C-alpha positions as a printed NumPy array, in Angstrom:
array([[ -4.193, -21.971,  -9.388],
       [ -4.331, -19.15 , -11.403],
       [ -0.849, -16.743, -10.843],
       [ -2.039, -14.027, -12.848],
       [ -4.728, -13.412, -10.098],
       [ -2.288, -14.069,  -7.528],
       [  0.441, -11.225,  -8.842],
       [ -2.777,  -8.608,  -9.462],
       [ -3.682,  -9.336,  -6.145],
       [ -0.206,  -9.124,  -4.922],
       [  0.07 ,  -5.484,  -7.063],
       [ -3.039,  -4.362,  -4.956],
       [ -1.162,  -5.165,  -1.39 ],
       [  1.952,  -3.624,  -2.49 ],
       [  0.395,  -0.552,  -3.985],
       [ -1.915,  -0.818,  -0.376],
       [  1.427,  -1.2  ,   1.787],
       [  3.714,   1.4  ,   0.061],
       [  0.289,   3.623,   0.825],
       [  0.611,   2.99 ,   4.388],
       [  4.449,   3.095,   5.065],
       [  4.511,   6.754,   3.072],
       [  1.492,   8.583,   4.99 ],
       [  1.537,  10.754,   7.965],
       [  1.315,   9.109,  11.173],
       [ -1.568,  12.131,  11.864],
       [ -3.707,  11.099,   8.935],
       [ -2.863,   7.19 ,   9.185],
       [ -6.455,   6.531,  10.765],
       [ -8.599,   7.942,   8.421],
       [ -6.405,   6.738,   4.818],
       [ -6.76 ,   3.266,   6.787],
       [-10.832,   3.732,   7.345],
       [-10.844,   4.955,   3.477],
       [ -8.903,   2.508,   1.626],
       [ -7.52 ,  -0.681,   3.293],
       [-10.811,  -2.029,   5.184],
       [-12.97 ,  -1.459,   2.215],
       [-10.284,  -2.858,  -0.413],
       [ -9.753,  -5.837,   2.243],
       [-13.439,  -6.421,   2.298],
       [-13.688,  -6.18 ,  -1.363],
       [-11.293,  -8.885,  -2.147],
       [-12.337, -11.467,   0.447],
       [-15.509, -11.363,  -1.221],
       [-13.782, -11.911,  -4.59 ],
       [-11.907, -14.621,  -3.286],
       [-14.801, -16.365,  -1.272],
       [-16.93 , -15.754,  -4.94 ],
       [-14.306, -16.987,  -7.274],
       [-12.993, -19.072,  -4.313],
       [ -9.497, -17.888,  -5.301],
       [ -8.064, -18.746,  -1.442],
       [ -4.95 , -19.833,  -3.135],
       [ -4.221, -17.012,  -5.601],
       [ -4.901, -14.528,  -1.89 ],
       [ -2.598, -16.4  ,   0.125],
       [ -0.078, -16.152,  -2.907],
       [ -0.488, -12.716,  -3.591],
       [ -0.072, -11.957,   0.28 ],
       [  3.363, -13.868,  -0.163],
       [  4.086, -11.916,  -3.005],
       [  3.311,  -8.442,  -1.899],
       [  4.804,  -9.423,   1.89 ],
       [  7.863, -10.347,  -0.225],
       [  7.985,  -7.471,  -2.395],
       [  7.701,  -4.916,   0.476],
       [ 10.378,  -6.127,   2.611],
       [ 12.454,  -5.894,  -0.534],
       [ 11.507,  -2.557,  -1.106],
       [ 11.687,  -1.768,   2.69 ],
       [ 15.504,  -3.516,   3.015],
       [ 16.484,  -1.267,  -0.71 ],
       [ 14.961,   1.802,  -0.006],
       [ 12.405,   1.886,   3.059],
       [ 15.096,   2.272,   6.042],
       [ 17.084,   5.01 ,   4.334],
       [ 13.788,   7.588,   3.347],
       [ 13.016,   9.972,   6.839],
       [  9.387,   9.243,   7.975],
       [  7.189,  11.218,   6.54 ],
       [  6.524,  14.564,   8.766],
       [  4.275,  17.227,   6.575],
       [  3.404,  17.769,   3.265],
       [  5.967,  18.55 ,   1.214],
       [  4.233,  21.147,  -0.988],
       [  5.304,  24.535,  -0.456],
       [  3.791,  27.413,  -2.185],
       [  6.162,  30.581,  -3.311],
       [  5.061,  33.864,  -4.496],
       [  6.728,  36.685,  -5.35 ],
       [  6.972,  37.988,  -1.931],
       [  8.575,  34.971,  -0.357],
       [ 11.856,  34.979,  -0.575],
       [ 14.226,  31.841,  -1.158]])
């Protein structure tokens, strides 16, 4: 088993999990269609081509453990995402 491939797959799935956890609920379906589904298809095809099923399983396990650790340490205390946090201030607005 190639651990370097498993770590790369885990990093991809951790980034994907964080993206899905921190996106607004109303746009979650659009994000799910645009990012995770094509990415899952590509990773599945990579695993089938390289016959790297154990690397895929190890990467998923590492990603699940990392996301669980992130959720236990940081994620529970974060407020749920509601709206874009970017506010544009102009000269006419009072702070």
